MDTraj code that builds the backbone (N, CA, C; nanometers):
import mdtraj as md
import numpy as np

residues = "MET THR THR GLN ALA GLN ASP PRO THR LEU ILE ARG ASN GLN PRO SER LEU THR THR SER THR GLY ARG VAL TRP LEU PHE VAL GLY ALA VAL PHE ALA LEU ILE SER ILE ALA VAL LEU ILE PRO MET MET GLY MET HIS PRO PRO GLY VAL ALA LEU VAL GLY ILE CYS VAL ILE VAL GLY LEU TYR ALA ALA MET VAL ILE ALA ARG LEU VAL ILE ASP ARG GLN ARG LEU ARG LEU GLY VAL MET ALA GLY CYS MET GLY ALA MET ALA LEU VAL ALA LEU VAL CYS THR TYR TRP VAL ALA SER GLU ALA TRP ARG VAL THR VAL PHE ALA VAL".split()
xyz = np.array([
    [-2.7715, -0.4255, 2.4547],
    [-2.6512, -0.4719, 2.3882],
    [-2.6731, -0.4702, 2.2374],
    [-2.5675, -0.4381, 2.1667],
    [-2.5771, -0.4356, 2.0211],
    [-2.5232, -0.5658, 1.9644],
    [-2.5750, -0.6010, 1.8512],
    [-2.5238, -0.7195, 1.7835],
    [-2.4022, -0.6815, 1.7019],
    [-2.3315, -0.7817, 1.6539],
    [-2.2118, -0.7548, 1.5739],
    [-2.2457, -0.6804, 1.4463],
    [-2.3610, -0.7058, 1.3876],
    [-2.3989, -0.6385, 1.2642],
    [-2.4192, -0.4888, 1.2861],
    [-2.4547, -0.4483, 1.4068],
    [-2.4795, -0.3076, 1.4351],
    [-2.3642, -0.2402, 1.5079],
    [-2.2650, -0.3126, 1.5490],
    [-2.1538, -0.2574, 1.6266],
    [-2.0647, -0.1704, 1.5371],
    [-2.0639, -0.0372, 1.5557],
    [-1.9844, 0.0506, 1.4698],
    [-1.8345, 0.0445, 1.4972],
    [-1.7942, -0.0245, 1.6048],
    [-1.6515, -0.0321, 1.6361],
    [-1.5811, -0.1465, 1.5653],
    [-1.6569, -0.2375, 1.5047],
    [-1.5942, -0.3464, 1.4300],
    [-1.5297, -0.2913, 1.3032],
    [-1.4175, -0.3466, 1.2660],
    [-1.3467, -0.2981, 1.1480],
    [-1.4335, -0.3068, 1.0236],
    [-1.5060, -0.4146, 1.0073],
    [-1.5863, -0.4309, 0.8858],
    [-1.7053, -0.3363, 0.8810],
    [-1.7380, -0.2685, 0.9913],
    [-1.8491, -0.1739, 0.9955],
    [-1.8040, -0.0282, 0.9926],
    [-1.6771, -0.0021, 0.9700],
    [-1.6274, 0.1343, 0.9677],
    [-1.6807, 0.2076, 0.8443],
    [-1.7113, 0.3367, 0.8556],
    [-1.7640, 0.4114, 0.7418],
    [-1.6711, 0.4110, 0.6196],
    [-1.5410, 0.4057, 0.6431],
    [-1.4479, 0.4050, 0.5302],
    [-1.4570, 0.2771, 0.4487],
    [-1.5192, 0.1728, 0.5050],
    [-1.5376, 0.0477, 0.4317],
    [-1.6840, 0.0196, 0.3978],
    [-1.7736, 0.1085, 0.4369],
    [-1.9151, 0.0811, 0.4113],
    [-1.9865, 0.1919, 0.3353],
    [-1.9551, 0.3184, 0.3630],
    [-2.0316, 0.4273, 0.3022],
    [-1.9471, 0.5292, 0.2279],
    [-1.8165, 0.5159, 0.2262],
    [-1.7286, 0.6121, 0.1607],
    [-1.7447, 0.6057, 0.0091],
    [-1.7165, 0.7180, -0.0563],
    [-1.7207, 0.7207, -0.2027],
    [-1.5939, 0.6625, -0.2640],
    [-1.4872, 0.6575, -0.1868],
    [-1.3602, 0.6059, -0.2352],
    [-1.2586, 0.7149, -0.2636],
    [-1.3029, 0.8401, -0.2656],
    [-1.2093, 0.9502, -0.2907],
    [-1.1029, 0.9595, -0.1823],
    [-1.1398, 0.9314, -0.0587],
    [-1.0431, 0.9363, 0.0514],
    [-0.9356, 0.8306, 0.0299],
    [-0.9754, 0.7102, -0.0113],
    [-0.8775, 0.6041, -0.0369],
    [-0.7825, 0.6465, -0.1484],
    [-0.8344, 0.7108, -0.2532],
    [-0.7476, 0.7559, -0.3623],
    [-0.6494, 0.8625, -0.3145],
    [-0.6963, 0.9550, -0.2327],
    [-0.6088, 1.0608, -0.1826],
    [-0.5009, 1.0038, -0.0912],
    [-0.5419, 0.9243, 0.0056],
    [-0.4448, 0.8654, 0.0987],
    [-0.3504, 0.7712, 0.0238],
    [-0.4022, 0.6963, -0.0716],
    [-0.3177, 0.6075, -0.1520],
    [-0.2139, 0.6836, -0.2321],
    [-0.2548, 0.7977, -0.2883],
    [-0.1598, 0.8797, -0.3649],
    [-0.0499, 0.9347, -0.2749],
    [-0.0887, 0.9834, -0.1572],
    [0.0118, 1.0357, -0.0630],
    [0.1069, 0.9240, -0.0203],
    [0.0508, 0.8076, 0.0123],
    [0.1349, 0.6967, 0.0547],
    [0.2263, 0.6497, -0.0582],
    [0.1734, 0.6446, -0.1800],
    [0.2556, 0.6032, -0.2942],
    [0.3707, 0.7013, -0.3163],
    [0.3433, 0.8301, -0.3078],
    [0.4493, 0.9295, -0.3256],
    [0.5566, 0.9178, -0.2176],
    [0.5154, 0.8984, -0.0943],
    [0.6127, 0.8841, 0.0142],
    [0.6952, 0.7571, -0.0055],
    [0.6297, 0.6476, -0.0404],
    [0.7009, 0.5210, -0.0618],
    [0.8003, 0.5326, -0.1767],
    [0.7580, 0.5952, -0.2837],
    [0.8468, 0.6120, -0.3993],
    [0.9631, 0.7036, -0.3638],
    [0.9357, 0.8088, -0.2858],
    [1.0435, 0.8982, -0.2428],
    [1.1464, 0.8264, -0.1574],
    [1.1042, 0.7263, -0.0818],
    [1.1981, 0.6475, -0.0014],
    [1.2746, 0.5493, -0.0900],
    [1.2079, 0.4902, -0.1885],
    [1.2708, 0.3864, -0.2710],
    [1.3617, 0.4418, -0.3804],
    [1.3375, 0.5633, -0.4284],
    [1.4203, 0.6181, -0.5366],
    [1.5687, 0.6245, -0.4981],
    [1.6056, 0.6754, -0.3799],
    [1.7484, 0.6765, -0.3454],
    [1.8093, 0.5365, -0.3315],
    [1.7259, 0.4362, -0.3129],
    [1.7748, 0.2991, -0.2972],
    [1.7928, 0.2273, -0.4299],
    [1.7586, 0.2909, -0.5399],
    [1.7659, 0.2238, -0.6691],
    [1.9077, 0.1818, -0.7061],
    [2.0061, 0.2565, -0.6614],
    [2.1436, 0.2227, -0.6948],
    [2.2088, 0.1263, -0.5971],
    [2.1362, 0.0871, -0.4961],
    [2.1936, 0.0000, -0.3939],
    [2.1739, -0.1465, -0.4294],
    [2.2470, -0.2302, -0.3591],
    [2.2396, -0.3740, -0.3813],
    [2.1281, -0.4310, -0.2951],
    [2.0548, -0.5279, -0.3324],
    [2.0511, -0.6005, -0.4589],
    [1.9849, -0.5170, -0.5687],
    [2.0422, -0.5259, -0.6876],
    [1.9946, -0.4410, -0.7967],
    [1.8508, -0.4754, -0.8374],
    [1.7735, -0.3728, -0.8619],
    [1.6390, -0.3908, -0.9132],
    [1.5299, -0.4022, -0.8093],
    [1.5633, -0.4259, -0.6837],
    [1.4600, -0.4435, -0.5818],
    [1.3789, -0.3145, -0.5646],
    [1.4458, -0.2033, -0.5516],
    [1.3760, -0.0759, -0.5339],
    [1.2944, -0.0410, -0.6578],
    [1.3501, -0.0651, -0.7754],
    [1.2769, -0.0353, -0.8993],
    [1.1520, -0.1219, -0.9119],
    [1.1642, -0.2486, -0.8813],
    [1.0477, -0.3377, -0.8852],
    [0.9438, -0.2912, -0.7824],
    [0.9885, -0.2517, -0.6648],
    [0.8969, -0.2007, -0.5632],
    [0.8220, -0.0775, -0.6116],
    [0.8920, 0.0137, -0.6762],
    [0.8287, 0.1340, -0.7309],
    [0.7245, 0.0964, -0.8355],
    [0.7596, 0.0056, -0.9238],
    [0.6661, -0.0369, -1.0296],
    [0.5423, -0.1042, -0.9707],
    [0.5612, -0.1879, -0.8692],
    [0.4474, -0.2557, -0.8068],
    [0.3582, -0.1552, -0.7342],
    [0.4179, -0.0592, -0.6672],
    [0.3394, 0.0435, -0.5969],
    [0.2581, 0.1258, -0.6960],
    [0.3187, 0.1652, -0.8066],
    [0.2457, 0.2394, -0.9099],
    [0.1321, 0.1529, -0.9659],
    [0.1593, 0.0246, -0.9887],
    [0.0561, -0.0659, -1.0384],
    [-0.0588, -0.0830, -0.9406],
    [-0.0276, -0.0915, -0.8118],
    [-0.1328, -0.1049, -0.7110],
    [-0.2157, 0.0220, -0.7002],
    [-0.1517, 0.1378, -0.7155],
    [-0.2299, 0.2613, -0.7144],
    [-0.3198, 0.2680, -0.8384],
    [-0.2670, 0.2253, -0.9517],
    [-0.3501, 0.2205, -1.0723],
    [-0.4678, 0.1257, -1.0528],
    [-0.4459, 0.0141, -0.9834],
    [-0.5551, -0.0789, -0.9534],
    [-0.6593, -0.0135, -0.8634],
    [-0.6154, 0.0722, -0.7705],
    [-0.7097, 0.1456, -0.6868],
    [-0.7983, 0.2366, -0.7708],
    [-0.7365, 0.3077, -0.8635],
    [-0.8126, 0.3989, -0.9502],
    [-0.9097, 0.3204, -1.0370],
    [-0.8630, 0.2101, -1.0937],
    [-0.9495, 0.1278, -1.1788],
    [-1.0651, 0.0706, -1.0965],
    [-1.0373, 0.0235, -0.9756],
    [-1.1429, -0.0294, -0.8891],
    [-1.2464, 0.0782, -0.8601],
    [-1.2016, 0.1989, -0.8364],
    [-1.2932, 0.3112, -0.8078],
    [-1.3857, 0.3371, -0.9260],
    [-1.3342, 0.3193, -1.0467],
    [-1.4125, 0.3485, -1.1662],
    [-1.4974, 0.2318, -1.2148],
    [-1.4549, 0.1088, -1.1886],
    [-1.5167, -0.0076, -1.2519],
    [-1.6118, -0.0841, -1.1600],
    [-1.5756, -0.1015, -1.0348],
    [-1.6547, -0.1869, -0.9455],
    [-1.7776, -0.1103, -0.8973],
    [-1.8950, -0.1690, -0.9205],
    [-2.0214, -0.1037, -0.8846],
    [-2.0593, -0.1235, -0.7379],
    [-2.0391, -0.2427, -0.6857],
    [-2.0773, -0.2711, -0.5472],
    [-1.9869, -0.1932, -0.4528],
    [-2.0467, -0.1042, -0.3764],
    [-1.9702, -0.0110, -0.2940],
    [-1.8794, -0.0802, -0.1927],
    [-1.9324, -0.1753, -0.1199],
    [-1.8514, -0.2410, -0.0164],
    [-1.7359, -0.3194, -0.0784],
    [-1.7596, -0.3867, -0.1893],
    [-1.6529, -0.4591, -0.2584],
    [-1.5469, -0.3621, -0.3097],
    [-1.5921, -0.2519, -0.3701],
    [-1.4995, -0.1511, -0.4229],
    [-1.4102, -0.0972, -0.3121],
    [-1.4695, -0.0632, -0.1989],
    [-1.3920, -0.0091, -0.0875],
    [-1.2980, -0.1134, -0.0289],
    [-1.3418, -0.2383, -0.0259],
    [-1.2549, -0.3455, 0.0224],
    [-1.1351, -0.3673, -0.0690],
    [-1.1586, -0.3624, -0.1999],
    [-1.0487, -0.3774, -0.2953],
    [-0.9512, -0.2609, -0.2818],
    [-1.0048, -0.1415, -0.2665],
    [-0.9170, -0.0249, -0.2520],
    [-0.8356, -0.0325, -0.1228],
    [-0.8982, -0.0772, -0.0159],
    [-0.8257, -0.0941, 0.1104],
    [-0.7196, -0.2026, 0.0977],
    [-0.7527, -0.3095, 0.0279],
    [-0.6552, -0.4168, 0.0052],
    [-0.5358, -0.3687, -0.0752],
    [-0.5614, -0.2870, -0.1776],
    [-0.4513, -0.2307, -0.2569],
    [-0.3630, -0.1409, -0.1709],
    [-0.4259, -0.0635, -0.0843],
    [-0.3493, 0.0236, 0.0063],
    [-0.2621, -0.0594, 0.1001],
    [-0.3179, -0.1655, 0.1548],
    [-0.2396, -0.2536, 0.2412],
    [-0.1266, -0.3215, 0.1669],
    [-0.1535, -0.3629, 0.0434],
    [-0.0493, -0.4257, -0.0379],
    [0.0613, -0.3262, -0.0703],
    [0.0248, -0.2003, -0.0945],
    [0.1268, -0.0976, -0.1191],
    [0.2179, -0.0834, 0.0028],
    [0.1586, -0.0822, 0.1206],
    [0.2376, -0.0705, 0.2432],
    [0.3300, -0.1906, 0.2594],
    [0.2785, -0.3091, 0.2321],
    [0.3592, -0.4303, 0.2452],
    [0.4748, -0.4311, 0.1462],
    [0.4487, -0.3950, 0.0220],
    [0.5544, -0.3923, -0.0804],
    [0.6618, -0.2908, -0.0428],
    [0.6204, -0.1717, -0.0019],
    [0.7185, -0.0693, 0.0365],
    [0.8027, -0.1156, 0.1544],
    [0.7394, -0.1775, 0.2526],
    [0.8118, -0.2252, 0.3697],
    [0.9093, -0.3367, 0.3348],
    [0.8654, -0.4337, 0.2569],
    [0.9512, -0.5465, 0.2206],
    [1.0703, -0.4988, 0.1370],
    [1.0455, -0.4145, 0.0385],
    [1.1559, -0.3670, -0.0458],
    [1.2555, -0.2829, 0.0333],
    [1.2046, -0.1956, 0.1186],
    [1.2935, -0.1127, 0.2000],
    [1.3751, -0.1990, 0.2955],
    [1.3101, -0.2945, 0.3585],
    [1.3804, -0.3839, 0.4504],
    [1.4858, -0.4659, 0.3766],
    [1.4518, -0.5172, 0.2600],
    [1.5439, -0.6000, 0.1836],
    [1.6702, -0.5220, 0.1465],
    [1.6518, -0.4041, 0.0913],
    [1.7681, -0.3234, 0.0509],
    [1.8480, -0.2796, 0.1737],
    [1.7799, -0.2356, 0.2786],
    [1.8506, -0.1895, 0.3983],
    [1.9246, -0.3033, 0.4672],
    [1.8641, -0.4210, 0.4741],
    [1.9313, -0.5329, 0.5394],
    [2.0522, -0.5791, 0.4591],
    [2.0425, -0.5729, 0.3282],
    [2.1575, -0.6092, 0.2450],
    [2.2701, -0.5070, 0.2626],
    [2.2357, -0.3789, 0.2687],
    [2.3367, -0.2767, 0.2907],
    [2.4008, -0.2925, 0.4284],
    [2.3215, -0.3256, 0.5290],
    [2.3744, -0.3464, 0.6632],
    [2.4640, -0.4695, 0.6668],
    [2.4241, -0.5765, 0.5996],
    [2.5025, -0.6996, 0.5976],
    [2.6377, -0.6745, 0.5325],
    [2.6376, -0.6039, 0.4216],
    [2.7618, -0.5751, 0.3515],
    [2.8523, -0.4858, 0.4349],
    [2.7955, -0.3864, 0.5017],
    [2.8734, -0.2925, 0.5825],
    [2.9296, -0.3609, 0.7064],
    [2.8499, -0.4360, 0.7778],
    [2.8925, -0.4957, 0.9039],
    [2.9872, -0.6118, 0.8827],
    [2.9563, -0.6969, 0.7880],
    [3.0353, -0.8174, 0.7685],
    [3.1494, -0.8015, 0.6684],
    [3.1710, -0.6812, 0.6172],
    [3.2796, -0.6584, 0.5239],
    [3.4137, -0.6463, 0.5951],
    [3.4099, -0.6262, 0.7240],
    [3.5324, -0.6059, 0.8026],
    [3.6095, -0.7314, 0.8187],
])
top = md.Topology()
chain = top.add_chain()
for i, resn in enumerate(residues, 1):
    res = top.add_residue(resn, chain, resSeq=i)
    for name in ("N", "CA", "C"):
        top.add_atom(name, md.element.get_by_symbol(name[0]), res)
traj = md.Trajectory(xyz[None], top)
């Protein structure tokens, strides 16, 4: 039997969080940021005003934080954890902003009758 410290199936023991250089996180983060921004740009003119724009700005800021973490943080595991956290935060921001704008549009459309 293996101990938890040696178990490669645990999330905290995955190579992307222990031995990666961080380039993969930057690439996947860039793709995710572009997709999220592409979804939020058409929503910029929808109600409530500014939600999509704020979401875009936060996503760009989180990607910039990923790049800065890659360049500044020396401890590999901490750097990868910060980059993964930024990626998760980008997903959360995109989801919340999209849901907020879409639910407001649905509320206005359905209850306007």
